[in-house]
N, C-alpha and C positions, 0 to 999 in steps of 0.2 A: 319603374321606383318613382315614386312622387318627391318632388321638390317642390318647397316651401321657402317663401322669402321671408316670411319672421314665426317663428315658434305655435303662435295665438294660433294663426292658419293651422296648423295639424291638429290642433287643440279641434277646435271650430267643425273639423272637417271631419274627425274622429270621434264626435259626439253623436256627428249625423247622423253616418256609420252607425254607431248603436242605436238609435233612434226607430230606423227601417230594419234593424235586426240583423246586421251582418258586421258580427263583431271581431272576428278575422282578419276582414279589410281595416280595420279601425287598428287593432291590436296590429298591423304590419307596416301601415300608416305610420303612427306613433316607431314603431321599429326602424322603423329610414328615416324618419327626424333623429331618432337618438343615434344611430351609428353612423347619421354623415358628419364627414370632415370638414361642412359648413361653418358648421352650430358647436363649435370648441369653447367659446369663451360663456363663464355663468352667466347664468340670468336668472331675475324671479320667475318667470314664468314656466322655466324649466321645471320647477319642483311641483309643479301642478300638473305639468304632462306628466311626469314621474308617476308622482301618485294615482295618474288615471291609467295611466302603461300598468303599472302593478295591479290597480285593480280589474283588469282585462286578462290580465296572466293568469287570476287566480282563477276566476270566472273561469277561465276553459283551463285552468290546467296546464299551463305552458311552463313548464318551468326551464328551459333551455332559451327562454325570449327572455324570462324574467331575472337569467344570470345573465346574457349577454349585454343588457340593459344596465342592469346595477353594473356593470364593470366599467361602460361606458360613462355610466355617471359619475364612478365615480374617478375616471381619470379628467371629469372637466372639474368638478370641484373639489377634489383633494387638496390642492393650495390653496382655494380660495374661503370656499363656503362647506367648512366639511361637516355641519352641526345639521346642514341641508341632507347630507347622503344617511346621517345618523336617522334620521325623524322620516327617510322612505325606508330606511331597510326595518325601525321598527312597526309603521303603517306594511309593510309586509310580512311580516312576520304575526302580526296583528291577525291579519286578515285568512292569511294560512289556517292560525288555529280557530278562529271563530267557524270558518268552516267544516274545520274538522269536527268540532262539536255540536254543529248542527247536521254533520250527518250522522255522528253520536246520537242524538237525540232524535231523527229522526227516524233512526233503523231502533231503539227503542220503543218510541211511538206505534212503528209497525207491530212492532213484534207483541204490544199488550194491547193490542188492536186486536190482533188475530188468538189471544185468549179471549175463546169463549166455549161455551157448553157444549156447545156444535161446531165442529171443524168442517163435516162436512158438508153443512150447509151452507158457511160464509163462502168455501172456496170454489174457484170455477173447476170445471174438468181439466182444464187446460194445466189449474197449477198444482192438481193431483197427479196426474202424468207427468209434471214435469219434476217433482220432489219425490215420487217412484222412481223415474228413470237415472237422474242424477244423484239419488242418495242422499241428498243435504236436508239439513231442518232448514224450518223457518229462519232461525235466527244465523244460522251459518249462513245462508243464500244472500239475506240482506245483507250480512255483513261484509259477504265480499262483494255486492251488488254498488252498497252506500259506503261503506264504512273506509273498505281498504282502500280505495284510492286515493279518498281523502288523507289517510293518515301517509300514506306514499308520497304526495305533496307536498306534506308538512314536513316529512323526515326527507326531501329534497331541499324542500325551505332553508332546515336548518344547515346542511350541507353545505350548499349555496353560501349562506352569508358567513359562516365560519371562513368558507376559501377566499373570500371576498375580504375580510375583516384580519384575517392572519396577518402578525409576523408588520402592524401599524400601529406606530406609539402613540398616532390623535384619536384611534378608535379601539384602546385596549377595554375602554371599561364595555363597550358594548360586547364587543368579542366575549368578554368574560361573562357578560349577561347570557349573551347567546349558547356560550356553552353550561350557563346553567339551567340555562330552560329547554334546552335537549335533553340534560340529564334526567331532569325531571317529567318529559317527555318518557324516555325511554323506563322511568319508575314506575308512571303511572300504569302504562300500560303493558308492563312485564315486557318490553322489547329487549332479548338478551343479545340478542346477534346484529341490531342497533348498535345497543353501548358498546359492544366491542369493537364496532367499526368506530364510531366516534371516538373510541381511548385512540385507538392509531391514529385517525386524524388528526388528534390534536398533538400525539406524540412526534409525528412528522414533522410539524410547525414547530412545533421547539427545536428538535434536528435539525431542520431547515434556517433558524435562526440565525445558531450558533455557527454552520455552515459557510452562509454569509454574510460575512461582517460588514462586508461595505457594503448595506443595501439601504438605501435611501430610506427615511423616516421607521429604523430599525428600532426596536422599543430596546431601551438601558435596563439590563437587568439590574443592573449594580443601583438603581431609584427603588427608593422606598415602597413608591406608590406600584411602579410595573411589579415587582418583587411581590407584594401581599394581591394584587392580582391574580397572579399566577400560580400563588399558593393555594388561596382561598379556591381557584378551579378544577385543582388538582386534591385540595381535601376535601369538596364535594365530588370528585371520581369517587373517592377511596369511600366513602361514606354511600352514595350510590352501588358500589358493585357489592358491598357487604352486605347490602339489604336487598340485592335480587340474586344473592349467595354466588356471586361470581369471585371464587377465591382463585382465580388462577389471575384472574384481571385485575383483583385487589391486591396480588403480591407485586404486580409489574406497577401499581399506581405507589406503590410504598417505594419503590426503585425509585420511582419517576421522581416523587420527591426529595429524596438521597440526592439522585442523579442534580436537580435543580441545585439542590445549597451545595452540592459538591462543587458545582460551576460557578457559583457568588461567593463561595467562603464564607456562609452565613448560618447562624443556627436561628432559627423560627422561634417565634415564641411560645411561651411555655405553654399558653393553654392549647396551640397547635399543636406541640408536640404531643398533649395529653391522649388528643384525637389520637394521633399517632401512635402510639404506644397502645393504648383503648385499641385499635383495629389490627396490631401486630398481635395483641395479645389472640384476638378470634383465630385471626389467618395461620397462628400457630398450630392453635391447638386442633382446629380442622386437619390440618396437614400430620396431626400426631409427632411432631416435633417441638415433645412436653421441653426437653432442655434449653432449645430458645422460647418458648412459652411463659417457663418461669423466667428465665431473665428479662423479657419484656415487660411482665408483671414487676420485676424488681426495680426497673425504671421505673416505670409508673407510681409507685409507690415514693419513691424519692421525690419524684416532681410533687406530687401532691403531696408532700411534707414540707415539701421546703417551699411552694409556692402560693398554696390554698390556704389562704391566713383562715377562710372561712369554714375548714375540713372540721366534723365533730369528733371527739372521740372516738364514737361509738363507729362512723364509717374509717376512720384510721384504722379501730382494728379489726373492721371487714376487709382490708384493704392485706393488711399485714397475714391475716387468715389464710387469704387468697395467695400471698406469695410463699409462703410455707408449707400449704397444699401444694401448688405447684412445682415447687422442687423436690417435695415426697414421690410426687408422679413418676419421680424422671425415674428410668429405670438402674438401679445400681450397679448395672456390671457397663462394661467399656464393648461398646459396640462393632466396635472394630478390630477386635479380636480375630485373627483370622481370614482377615483379607486380604485379597492379593496387591500387589506393589498397586496398579493403576487405581484400582480401587480407593484405596488409601491418598493416592495425589487426591484424586475426584471429593474424596472427603474432607482433606486438608483445605484443597479451592473452596467449598463449599462452606466450611466454618469461617472464614474469615469473608467468605461474603456476609455472611449471619453477622460476624464480629461486627464489622461497618455499619450492616442497618441497626443492629439492637443500642450499639453503643453511639450512633451516628455519630462516627470517626469520618471527618474532612479531611482526615490526613493517611490515603492509604499505602504509607508507606509499612514493611514487614514489622519494625522493630516494633513497629506502635500497637501493635496486633494483639491481644491477646488471646490465651486459652479458655475455650470452655468448656467446663464438665460438672461434674453436680457435687463433689467434695470441693472444690473451688465455692460454689453457690452458697452449700452450707456454711462453711464457715464464713463467707461474706458476711451472710443472712444474721450468723451470733455478732459478726464483730460491726456492724451497721446498728444492731437494737431491734432488728426487724422482730425477732424472736419474742422478747420482750412488751411487743406490743399487738400482738397476737392473741386471741382469746384461752381460755383457757386448758380447752380440750383440745384445741392445736397444739397447745404446750406438750399434754399429757401425751397426744399420738407421735409429737417428736420425740418427744427423752423413750416412748416405751419401742419407739420402730428404727432407730438410730444408736440409741445407747446401753438399751436394758439388754439384758441375757436371759431370758425366758422361754428354753425351744416347748416346754409342756404347754404353757400359761398363755403363750403372748397372742394366741388368736382369739382366745374367750375372752383376755382385755381389751383386746383393739375393737373387736365388735359394738360393745355400746357406744366407744367415742365415736365411730361412726357413723354408726343411727344419730347421735345428736347432732353433727357437723353435716349429715345432710339435711337438718331441719334449719338449716342456717343460709340467709342469702336476705336480698331484697334488692330493692333502689337504691342510691345513695343519693340523700337529699341536700349534701353538702361539696357534693361533685357530682355536677351535673356533664361532665363531657363521657364518665366513662357510664357503660351500660352498666344495666341489675348483674348485681353479684349473683352468681349462686356455685354453692359450695358441692351440689350435691352431683356437680359434673367430674368431681375428683373424686367420687367413692370406688367406682370399680379399680383404678388402680391405687387406691390405697390398698384394698383389698387383694391385689396382686401382690402386694409391695410386702403386704401381712405374711403373704402365702412364699413368698422367696424365704425373706428373713425367718421362719419358722423352721423351713428346708435347712436352711443354711445352720443355723443354732443346732438343729434336731442331727445333722450328717456333722458336726465337731462330737456330737456324746454319744451316738448310737452308731451302730455300726448295719443293723439289720431289723427292720422294726416292721411289722403285716401291715397290708393296706388298709385293712380295716382301722386298724387303730389310728394311722396316718387321716385316712378320711376324716374320724370322728376330733381328731383334733382341726383341723381344717372344716368349721362349719360354712360357710359362706362360699364351696366351691366342690362339686363332686370329683370324683375320681380321676376321671378322663381329665376334666379342665386342670387340674392339678399335673396331668400329666404334659399337658401343653408348653405350661407353665415351667416346669422342671427341665426340658427338651432344648425351649430355646435356651433357658439358664446354663446348663451343660455344653450347650452349641458357642455361650458364650464365657467359659472358662470360670463362671461365676459358683459351681457347686461340683459333686462329684458322685454320681447317683445310679443307680439300677435299677429296671422297677422286671421281678421278674413274675409274673402271673399263673405261670406254673406252680410255682410254687406259695407265691402268693404274699411275697415280701417284697421290699423293700430295699437293698445294699446303696449303704454308703461307704465311703473311702476317699482317702488323699492320692489314690491313681488316677490318669487320664481316664480316654475312652479308651477299647480296646484297639481300635482304628489307629491310635496314638502309640501305642506299646508295641502293635505289630509292626511299625514301619522300621524298627532299628533293633529288632529280636534276633535275628540272624548277627548280627555284630557282636552282642550280648551274649550269643552263645558260641562264637568262637574266642572271644574273649576269655570267658571262663575255661573254656576247653584248654587254650592254652596256658594259663596258669595252671590248672591240675596236671598237663602234662611236665612243668615247667617244675613241681613240686614231687612228681613221680620218676622223673627222669631228670636230674636239675645237670644245666652243661656244662662240659669239661670246659675251661678257660684253655685257651692255647695261645702261646704267640704267634698270630698269622698275623700277616702282613696286609696291609688295607688293599693293594693292588691286586692282591691274589682273592680276594672276598669280592670286592669290586672290581673283578675283569669284565670288562663288556657292560656292564651296568649301564653307562652314559649313553650309548649306543641303543640298547635294550628302552632304555624309560623313551629317548625318542621318538624309537620308530613306535611305541605304544600312545605316547601323546602324539603322534601326525597320524595314528591308526583312528585310535577317537574322535580327533576331530574330522578327519573324513569321515566316519559314523557318523555325527554329530549334523556335520553338513548336510549328510545324504538324507538324512532322519527330517532336518528341517525341510528339505528341498521338498519332500514326499509329502511332510505334512503341509506345507503353501502348498503343493499341484494338489494336493485333496480337498485342502480348504478355496483353492481357488475354481476346482471343479464342483463342489458341491453350493458355490457363490450363483457359480454360472448356470448349473440347475436350478437353484433356486429362484435366478432373475430371470430363466426363459420359462418356469413354470408361473411366476407373479404373471411375468407380459401376455403369458397365454392366458390366464385369468384374468387379464385387465381386457383383453380383448372381446375374451366372450362377456365380461361383464358388459360389455362399452356394445357388445353388439345386441346383447340382451337389452340393456337398457334404451339403446335406441328404436327397437321394436316395438319394446313397451310404449315410449315416449311416441310413437308414427299411431300405433293404436288407439290411445288417450288421443292423439293430437285427431285424429280420423274421428272418437266418437264422438269428442267435445264439438266438435266440426259437423257433424250431425245431427246432436242436441242444438246444433244452435244452430244451425237450419232450417231445423221443422219449427225452434220457436220462431224465428224471424217470418215465417210462411203463416203460423198461425196470426205471429202479432199485425201482420201485412192483413192476412184476412179478415181479421176482427174489426182493424183501422175502416177497410174496406166498407164493412157492413155497418160501419158506425156512419160512417160518411154518407150511406146510401141511405139507412135511416134520416138524420140530420135535412139531407135533402128532398128528401119526401115529406116531411116536418115542414120547412120553410116554403115549401111549393101547393103545401095544403093552406098556410096559414093566405098566402098571396093569394089562391084561390078565394079564401075566403073574406079579405078585402078588398076583392077585387065584387064580392057581392056575390058569384057563380054558386052552381051549386057543389056542395060535399061531397066528395067522394072517399070513403076511407078505405082503405084499402090495408089498414093495419091492423082492427078490430078483427073481421071475420074470418081472413083468409092466411094460410099458411104462407109466410115470407120466406121466399129464395132468392136466392145471389141473380139469378138469371132473369128473374121478372124484376124485381126492383130497378133493374139495369133497362129492361126492354120499356117498364112502363115511364122510366125515368127521360130516355129518348123519347119517348110517343111526347112527351109533355113539353119537352123541349122545343120538338116540331113546330108543335101546335103554336106554342107561344110565339115561335120565329116563324111562322106565317102571317098573324096575326099582326105582327109587329110590320113585317113585311106591307100588309095593304093602308095600316095607318100610315108607314115611308109614303105610299103610292100615292095616297091620300095629303096627303102634304104637301108633296112632291108638285102635284098639280093647282093647289089654291097657291102656294107660291109664285108658282110658272105666269098662272094671271095676274098675280099683282103686280110682276114683277115689266110683263108686258101691259099694264094701263098707266104703270109711271113711266117706262119711255114714250108711250107714244103723247104723254102731257106735256115732258118735256124735250120733245125735239125740236118745235119750233122756238122756247125759251133760248135753247142752244145754238140756232142758226142766230137770232138778235145777238145775241151776245159774242159773237166771234164777227159780225160786221162792224158791231163798233171796236170792237178789240183792233181790227186790219184799220179801220183809220184814225186812231190812236197814233198808232206804232208808225204810219208812214210821215204822220207828222212831225215824231221824234227821231225818224232816221234825216230824212230834210236838214233839220235844225241842228244836227252832229255832223252832218258831210258839212256844210256850210261855217262850221268851226272848224273841221279839219282841216279848208281849205286856207283858211286863215291864217291858222298854224305855222301850215308851210310855207307862205307867203313870208313871215317874218322871219324863218329859219335862214330860206334862203338869202336876202338881204343882209340879213348876218354874214353869212358866209364869204358874201362877195367883196364885204369889208374888211372882214380878217385877211382874206387872200390880196388884198391893195396893201395894207400893212406890209405885210413882208415879204413884199415882192423886191422894195429898196435892199435886202440883205439877198438876197440869192447872188450875186455875184462872188460875196465872201464867202460863202458856204461851198463853194464849187471851190475857190481856192482853199479852202480848209479841208475840203474832203481830199484834192489830189495829193497836197501835203502828208496828208496820214496817209496814203496809200502811196508815195512814195519811200514814207521811213521803216512803212511796215514789207516792202516790196525787198527792200537793201536789208535790212534785218534776217528776211527768210535768206535772200543769197545766202549770206555771210553765214547762216547757223549750215544753212545745207551742205558751202563748202568745207567747215568743219565736220560732219558729219562724214563727208565722201576721204577726207582725210584722214580721219579715223578709222575707219572702218578699213583702208586703204594700208595703215601699223597694222589692223589685226589683222589682218589677211597675210601681210608680210610677215609678220609673227611666227605666224601657225605656218608659212610655209618653212620658213628657217626650220622652227620645228619639226617639222615633217624631213625636214634634208640631214639633220642634226638623227636623227631615230633612224633614217635608213644608212647613214654611215655609221651609226652604232651597229647596228644588224648585220650591213655587211664587214667587219670589222671581227667578229665577235664567228661569225660565221666561216672567214678567211681563216682565222686564229684556228678553229675548231677543226680545218681542212689541213690548214699547216701541220698542227698536231697529229691529225690521223694519219698523214704524208709520212712525216715522222717517227711515229710506231712501229705504222707496214716496213720501213725502209730501217730499222732497226732490227726490227723480226727479222726479214729476208738477210738481213748481215750475220746476225748469229746464227740463221739454219745455216747463210754459207761457211760460217768459221768451225761449227760444229761437223759442219761436213768436211773442212779442210782438216780439222783436226784426227777424225776419224781417216782418214786415207792416211796421214801423216806416220798414225800410229799402225797403218797395215799395212805401211811399207817398216819403219821402223823395225816394228812385229817380226815381219821375214827376213830385215838384215839382221836383228838378232837370233834368229831361229838356226839362219845359217850359218852363224860365228860359231854359233855353240853345237853345230853338227860338227863343223871343223874342227874346234876345240876336243870335242870327243874323242873323235877319231886321233886327233898328235895324243892324247890322252891315253889312250888302248894302243898306239904305236909303245910307245915309252913304256907303260906298265910291259907289254910285250916283252921288250928289250931288257929289262929286269929281271922280270923271270926269266929271259935266257941267261942271264949275267949270275942270275944265283943258282941255278941247274949247273951250269959251269962250274960254278966253285965248289960243289958237293959232287961233282964229278959224273954226272950224269948228260953226259955229251950224250951218249945212242942215242936215246930217250928224247933228249931237246930235238933232234934232228927234224922230230914228225912234227914239232908242233909249229912252226912255220908256214907248214901248206893248209895250217887252219885258221893262219891271221886270218885268210880274208873273208872268211865266215865270220870270224868274231867281228872284225872292225866293221862290218856291215852293220848300218846304227838298224836298230829295231826301236821299235815305239812301244815294243814289251818289257824294256829292262835289261840286264845281264845275265845269261846265263845262270840257273846254281852250279854250285862247284861238284866237282868230280868226289867221287866216291873212291878213287882209288888212294896213293896213298904219296898222294905229289906235293909238295907244300903248296895251301893254301893260304891265302895274305888273311890277314885279320878282318881289314875292311871286308873281304870274300865269303868269308863266315859269316858275318853278321849278315850282309846279306842276303844272304843264303836263311839263314833261321829264321828273319824277320821280313820274308816277303810275305807273310800273308798281313802283318800289321800295315796301313798305311806312313807314308813319311810323312815328320810334324810338320805342318805350316812354316814358313820363313817369311816373313813381311817383305815387300817388295823394295826392292835399295833403291829404285825410280820414284820412289813413293815421298810422302812428305817424311821431314828429317823429324818431325815429331813422335814417330812412333816407333819405339823401342824393337830390335827386333830379336824374333822369336830364335830358338834353337836352331843351330844349322840341320838340316835330315844330310842323309848320303846325296853328295853331288852328284854319284855319277848313274843316278837312277833317276828317268824324265817319267814323269805320268801324263797321262793324254790331258792338254787345252783345256779350259772349262772357263776360260771369260776371253772375250774379246778386246778389252779393253788394257787399256797397259796405263797404272802413275793413278789413280781411282782416289785415292789419298787415303784408303780401308787397309787391312790388314789384306798382303798379295796371297794369290794362288799359289800351289807348290811349281805349279811351271814357271809364272811371273819370277820363285825364288831361285830355280833352276837355270833363267833365262837369266838373271843377273849377274850369274858367278860367272864368269869370264877372266880369259888370263889378262895379266897384267896389263902386256903388249897392245892388247885390244881395247884394252880399257881404255890406256894413255889416248887411242885413236879417238874415244868418247869426250874425252878431257878428266878422266877420273884422276888420274894423278896417282895411282896405287903403285906399289912394288911388284916384282914379279914374284910368283909364289913357287912354294918348291913343286918338280915335278910331279911327286904322289901323292903332296897333300893337297886339300881344298883352300882354295885363296881365301883367307882373314882380311882382305884389303877392305874397306867400309869408303865406298865410293858415295861421289856429292849426290843427292838425288837432283832431277833438273824440276825446276816448278812446275 
């Protein structure tokens, strides 16, 4: 990357490179200068450099370089001299346009030059072969080679300039001018694709302008000048779109204008609004939106009548006639009849958009929107006096089609009026903004309306009519066209008719279509049958209760409702699944088709690219061969001329011999070798001559050089002796001066030593003091650190000792708890053993008492003989047994009540009783049989929970044994269980 200290140097360097044909290097040098960060301040030479840079970019068609340079130049001169940027951009567009026009004129001239009688005589064989292979005509090929690259570069120029100038308040006028020139470019050369892209670019610029509101140098749309420039650009876009017949882009331009006015909340000038509505009428007529077309004409009529003071009566009459005919062209039936809910919503949204566009309503509120309809439009035309301004033929036609009832003569009366109206029209002299008005465009719609009115009126009078009569009444349509019109009218519920071709008649009526009548014919039949049955068999009135009639009706209705809902959900799921499968199938087919199409396109592109590469290679080969042949011919001619100038014998190889490339090459090499040999001989001769001359010169100059050298030695010896003497004198003078200075300073030598010693002593004392202070400070720091380490070690030792102490305490506590638990377990075991022993003794004593009581009772009843055998059984009875007492005897002996209960209930387990040694807050359970002792189930005693039956039996001891344990209870009776409550031990 070359660097220049001044911008002028870069410009000079670029001009030098251009003079030798190195334009690419010159462009690169200027580009490096412009994009360099060293030169950011604007200077006057910068403009010359940019003009030269733009000129190089245009010559070489380097659009990317031009864009980069213009962006950098905009950064430099945006805040300093924006006029310079404007001049450079204008020069850029001027050069691009000029080059494109030159290429176009060159292509036309080439086409005219080829326009001769005998094409084969003027064309070369390679041109004919190229035309046959490529399949292109001469004009197409010349346009592709010459015109298309420059047109593409011109289009890139417009895009670059618009991108650089976008959203810049200081360059709004230049931005608008560039947009207008780009529009004219698209119009002149019919570039529809580029026009769409240009509209999209301008639309995106406006969107970004609203999106980034904090941008510096942002245009203010509220300013009248800026708003007018933006409006002029959009209206020019609208005009070019209609001239190129890009109606969709024209409608989007209409929406752009309305959106721009909606942003600033202002209405344009009436002159612009006239253009707006004039273009809107064309767009709506092309799109077959006759209702919106008529409303646009009404707005245009109102504007012309209100603001055009030069409007003549004839032009006003023509505009009013156009409004009336546009309103009559609207279909007299509602097209939204029979549409689905979604279609109705879409139609409402579309109508609201059209209302805003036609009415130019800047308040997008629902309550401000009016409903557009044919009847409202016609009533508005009458109320505003538009009908009174129209021509007499239009008035008669309006009354005939809207107010007259002539079912048989309406077509014959409409025909001459339509013929007269079709001849009216022309350019409006006093309304230049409105295009040429031609009323003949409304003739087909008027004939269709006349046919609809005839069918409507005939259907009110006749029920049946022959097709021949109907075709004779409608003279401007054949019967097939009438059928199409009638089908559309019946579809939208305007008339009710059927065509029977077998009988050759047309049936009129007030009923709907058969499909409408068949929708509910079963319901009507059921109702009629119910009425007939009620008339034949009148129902007997009985006083029935409502509950009997409707018994179970609610449940049945709920079940049926749930069943229907479930069936509906199943149907909807099946429909959704089917739609999903269809969508997936369509998606797969579409992807497969796109994949195949892509493969086919890629193969086609590869084939075309290969063919194009082959043709281009062959063409290049032929061009290279032709160029080589031309060069050889030129070389031969040049050699012949040189030979002729030298006076040699002229040998022409071009006349009589057949010229081939190898011959030319051989002859040229021979001539070059011959010339080279002659030149070498001349050079050898010249070198020999120069050698002799130089030797003679040196022989003559040698004595002279020696004499001059000896004279120079003598002169230099004299100069050396003089300079040496001068140097000795200067040294002697310096030495004498130094001795005098030494003697002068020797008097203060003692004072110097005293001062030096004082300074050394003072500095030594200061050094010792500082060193002592430093050592003391270091000792203090070391002592402090030592103390800190000691404190830290003590803290660590204390913490570890405390942790060890706590650990030992925990271990001692755990050991103590284990010993305590072991001791309690042993005590409880001993206590249990003692209690078991006491309980055993108590049971034995009770058994003895029981035996005694039994014996006593038996003796009372006089059964002493039987009682003598019982004591012999007492040892067996008194033997303790863990299985409980034996069951009562089945003899006639007396069995106590508690023995009978024990025997009968031996299968059931005794009810548990809470431990008498347990906590006192547990209430005692019901007391079981105290004479039965089940097997032990727990090794613990007094755990605080509900005790086992063994614990309950062990707790029931006689009072004298309880007093031994400190219970303090009274002695129970010998045959009854003890009810004394003992105080439990904790």
